N, C-alpha and C positions, 0 to 999 in steps of 0.2 A: 394240624393247625385247628384252633377252636372255631374261628370264623374265617373262612377263606376270603381273600380279597376279591373284589368284583373286577372282571377284566373289561376295560374300556378301550375302544378302538374305533377309528375312522378308516373305512375300507373303500378302496377304489375298485374298478372292474377287473380284479385279478381272476385267475383261473378258479373255477369252482373247486377243483381238486386241491388247490392250495388252501382255500378256506377250510375244507374238510380236514386236511392234515394239520392245519394250525389249531383248530378247535380240539381235535383229538390230542394234540401235544399238550395243550394247557389243561385239558380234563385229566390227563395222566399226572399232572402236577397238583391236582386237587381242586382246580377251579370249577365252580359249580354255576356261577352266574355270569353271563356275557351281556354287556350293554353295548351294542354295536350300531354304528351309523354308516350308511353308504353315501358316497358322493360320486356322481357321474358327470363327466364333461360331455360336450357335444360329440366328442370323438369316440365315446364308448359305444360299441355296437349294441343295438337293442336286444339281440339274442343273448349277448353276454350278460347284460343287466338282468334279464329274466332268469337265465340259468343260475346266476349267482344268488338271486333272492330265493329261488326254489331250493338250492342247496342249503341255504341258511335255514329255511323252514324244515327241511329234512333232518337237520341237526337239532331240531327242537328249539330254535332260537328265533324270536320275533324281532326284527330290526326296530330300534328305538327311534330312528330318524332316517329319512332318505332325502337327499338334496341333489340338485343339478346346477350346472353353471361352470364358469371358469374356475380353474384351480389357483386362486390367488394364494399368496404366502400365508395370509391370515385365515384361509378357508378351513384348513384342518384344525387350527387352534380353536376357532370359534365353535365349530361343531363338536370337537372333543370336550370343550368346557361345558357345553349343553348336556352332553352325555354324562359327564361327571356329576352334574346336578341330579340327573335322573338316577344315577347309581346310588346316591345318598351318602350318608355319613359312614365313615370307616376307611378301610384301605382299598386303594385302587391299583390294579396292575395295568400298566400302560405298555402296549405293544402294537407296532404296526403289523399288518398281515403277512409281511415277509420276515418278521423277527420272531425267532424261537429261542426263548430264554432257558438257560440251564444254570441252576444255582450251585455254587461250590459247597454250600452248607444248606440244610433244610430251610425252606422259605419261612416257616414260622420262627426260626431262630433269627433270621435277618429282620423280620418285622419286630420281634421283641427287642432287638438291639436298637432299632430306630424309633421305637414307640415314644421314648422319653428323650430322644435326641433330636436329630434333624427332621424327623418325620418323612424321610425319603430313604430309598435304597438305590444305589447306582449300579449301572452295568456298562459294558464296553462292547462295541460292535466288532464282530469277527466275520469278515466278508467270506461267504462260501461261493466257490466257483468250480466249474468242471475241471477235470484233470489236465486238459489242454487249453483252458481259458476261453473256450467257445461259449457264446451266449445261447445255450442249447435249450430245447424243449424237453422237459423232464416227464411229461405226462404220457407220452406214447409208449415208452419201454416198460413201464410198470415197476421200475426199480426203486422209486421213492426219492425224496430229496437228498437224503444222506448219501446214497450211492451215486446219484446224478451229479452232485456237487461235493466231492470228497475232500477238497482242499480248503483250508481256512487261512486267512491272512488279513493284512491291514491296508487294503487298497484304498478305501474311502479316506482314511486318515493320511496315508503317506503320499498318495498322488494328488487328490483333490483338496487336501487340507480341510476336509469336512470334519465337523466335531464328532468324534467317535463315541463320546460319552452319552449315556442314556439314563434318565430317571426311570427305572423300571417299576418301582413301587412308590406310591405317594399317599399320604393320608389325605382325606377329603379336604382338610383345612389348608393344605399347602398348594398354592398356585404353581403351575408348571409352565415354563416358556414354550415357544414354538418348537415343534419337532421333538418334544420331550427330552431336550438335551440338558436343560438347566432348571433349577428351582431357586430363584434368587433368595439368598438368606437361609437356604436349607440345603447346604451342600452335603451330599451323601458321604458318610464316613466309613462305610464297609469296605474292607480290603481282604481278599481281592474282590474286584467287581464281579457282578453276575455276567456270565457269558451270554452275549446276545448274538446268536447265529443269524447272520444277515443274508437271506436268500434272495437278494435283489437281482443278481446277475444271471437272469434267465432270458429265454427267447422273448423278444419284443422290447427289451429295456433300452436298446440303442435308439429306437424310434421315440420312446418316452423321453429320454434325456434330450434328444434333438428338439422335440416339441417344447420342452421346458425352456431350453435356451432361446428358441425363436420367440416364444410368447413373453418371456421375461425381457428380452431385448426390445421388443416393439411395444411393450406396455400392456398387451392384451391380458396378461396375468400380472397382477400388481405385486411388487416386492418392496420391502423396506431395507434390504441389505444387498450389497453386491455379491454375497456368497452364492445365492441361487444361480446366477448367471455364470459366475466364475467357475463353480464346481462342475456345471454342465459342460462348459467349454473345455475344461481340463480333461474330463472323461471322454468327450468326443474326439479330442485331439489324440488321446492315447489309442483309442480304437482305430482311428484312421492310420496311425503309424504302425499298428500291428495287425492289419488286415481284418479288422472287426473282432479281434480277440483281446482278452486281457493277458498281458505278458506274465505268466505265472513263474517264469524263470528269473524275473527281476528280484534280486536279493532285498531290495528296499521293502517289498511287500510281505516277505516272510511266509509265503504260502507253504503249508505242510499238511499232511493227512490229519483230519480231525473227525469227530463224530458227535452226534447229539447224545450218545449213550454215556459219555464220560467227559469230565473236565480235563483238558490236556495237562500233563505234568508240568509243562513250562508256563502255564497260564498265570499262576499266582505272582511270580516274579516279574514277568514281562508285562502283563496287563496292569499291574499296580504301578509300574514305572511309567507306562504310557499315560495313565490317568493323571498321575502327579505332574508330568512334564508338559502336557498338552497346553498350548496357548493359541488363541484364535489368530488367524493370519491378519496382517495389516494390508488393506487394499489402497493402492494409489491410483493414479490416472491410468496406469497401464492395463488395469483390469477391464477397461471399457474399450480396448482396441478392437478394431473390426476383426471378424472371424468368419470364414466362409463355410456355410453349411453345405455347399455343393460338393465339398470334398469328403463328406461324411459317409461311412459305410452303410450299406443297405442289406443287413442280414435278413434271412428268411424269417417269416413269422410276423404276425401282427402285434400291435401294442397290447400289453396286459393291463395297463393302469390308467390310460387317459383317453 
């Protein structure tokens, strides 16, 4: 590609090893410039904050912004838009720190197709999980993300009804909605979508989701949509029912072996159908029913993100 896109991302207190693997992955795709911002809530341990910033410097990247405070629904969007301004004119690659993109065709071809069209390129999340569905720590064994989470499926979409679509590339002139899920008036036309390997389901995620549900319910973290709370409750309910694990045997989720090294043979047909068919859920009064946090699982390991 003649001018690689600038990678823009807001990062919470993830494992420093995850940040390193993430930067290495995108550098292997030809990304040269990273405009990163960190956001830390009060729950983020001080040693994690320092270790993460040190890892960033070791990677040769200077954070463009560092903020602290509650993780409101608008927090990520506002900080991301500030970073996009700093990134300047041109194409921006948008990816959360647990999202590893793999393109079905070369990235420069996708950009060329979108240049005079929607100004966006779309992706679809593929949830990566351990082979038994446990929310495991991947850093201790040295096997790497691909080996620690060998299965890919559609857990976010099929269980929580979360929007699995992602705007993975956007021209600087195109505004992108919260969570990088949509760009109103600039719907991506590329088919199949880019594979967005979603390595969320690691040690500590249960605590993160529970905290999100608690603070969304009591208003500590401001939200504009019932989706935040509803998705968190759906996730926690599933973990409670399955002993703190994701049920990888549930055929709805379609978990099967995948790898960052190749686009699955089934991806083009299945992912295209999912993108075309997805519609946002309709929330009624039932979404706000009471839900007991005391029944939630308490897997080992601290929070990675909040």
